[in-house]
C-alpha positions in Angstrom: 102.2 -61.6 -3.2 101.7 -58.5 -2.7 98.7 -56.1 -4.4 99.4 -53.6 -6.4 98.6 -49.8 -4.9 97.3 -47.2 -7.3 95.1 -44.5 -7.1 92.8 -46.0 -8.8 92.7 -48.9 -6.4 92.4 -46.2 -3.9 90.1 -44.7 -5.8 87.2 -47.7 -6.5 88.0 -49.1 -2.8 86.3 -45.2 -1.9 83.7 -46.1 -4.4 83.1 -49.5 -3.0 82.7 -48.4 0.7 80.4 -45.5 -0.1 77.8 -48.3 -1.7 77.3 -49.1 2.1 76.2 -48.5 5.4 77.4 -47.1 7.4 79.2 -44.8 4.9 76.5 -44.2 2.5 74.1 -42.3 5.2 77.4 -40.7 5.8 77.1 -38.3 1.8 80.6 -38.5 1.5 81.7 -36.2 -2.3 81.6 -38.9 -4.9 85.0 -39.9 -5.4 86.0 -37.4 -9.0 85.7 -34.8 -6.1 88.3 -36.9 -4.2 92.4 -36.9 -5.1 93.7 -40.3 -4.1 97.2 -40.7 -3.7 100.3 -43.7 -3.0 103.4 -42.9 -1.2 106.0 -44.9 -0.2 105.7 -43.5 4.2 107.1 -46.5 5.7 105.6 -44.8 9.1 101.8 -44.1 8.0 99.2 -46.6 6.6 97.2 -43.4 5.3 96.3 -40.4 5.8 93.5 -38.1 4.8 94.5 -34.0 3.6 91.9 -31.7 3.4 90.3 -30.9 1.0 89.8 -33.9 -0.3 92.6 -36.4 -0.4 93.2 -39.4 0.9 97.1 -41.0 0.1 98.2 -44.9 1.2 101.2 -46.0 1.8 102.2 -48.6 -0.5 105.6 -49.2 1.6 102.4 -50.2 4.7 99.5 -51.7 2.8 99.7 -54.5 0.5 96.6 -56.5 0.8 93.3 -55.5 -0.2 92.0 -56.1 3.6 94.3 -53.5 5.0 93.4 -50.9 1.9 89.7 -51.8 2.9 90.6 -51.0 6.6 92.9 -48.6 6.2 90.8 -45.8 3.3 88.0 -47.1 5.6 89.6 -44.7 8.3 91.3 -41.9 6.3 87.0 -42.1 5.2 86.0 -41.0 9.1 88.2 -38.4 9.1 87.1 -36.6 5.6 83.7 -37.3 7.1 84.5 -35.8 10.0 85.2 -32.7 8.6 83.3 -32.9 6.6 80.9 -32.2 8.7 83.0 -29.6 10.6 84.2 -31.2 13.7 87.3 -29.7 14.9 88.6 -32.8 15.7 88.2 -34.1 12.4 92.2 -35.4 12.5 92.0 -36.9 16.1 91.3 -40.3 17.3 88.8 -39.3 19.9 85.6 -39.9 21.6 84.1 -39.2 17.8 86.1 -41.2 15.5 86.0 -43.6 18.3 82.3 -43.8 17.8 82.5 -44.1 13.8 84.7 -46.3 14.0 83.2 -49.2 16.4 79.7 -48.5 13.9 82.0 -49.4 11.0 84.0 -52.2 12.5 81.2 -53.5 14.0 79.2 -53.9 10.8 82.4 -55.1 8.5 83.7 -57.3 10.9 86.9 -55.5 11.5 88.9 -55.5 15.4 87.7 -51.8 16.4 91.8 -51.6 17.9 93.0 -52.3 14.8 90.8 -49.3 13.1 
């Protein structure tokens, strides 16, 4: 059975991730300064939109592991945006640098991240 996905579930996932390395070192905004939304987009797991919205698709995310990976992915985009990186929305070498660090720490497959 799939989990119930709500903005609150996304928010507490974000709050948890903010407490662990390497996210803790990124000094991301507090959860009250981020808008968390859930939609039914069948084409996209999640997205980050400045400033600062994290949106997760209930059509694609139904399990806690997927939620954690998706929120973590969007947090990298948020971080890149906050540091002023012009390619914040891309999956380029800078994104891959953070994706690999997070994947190694959390035991994710970086190809899935």
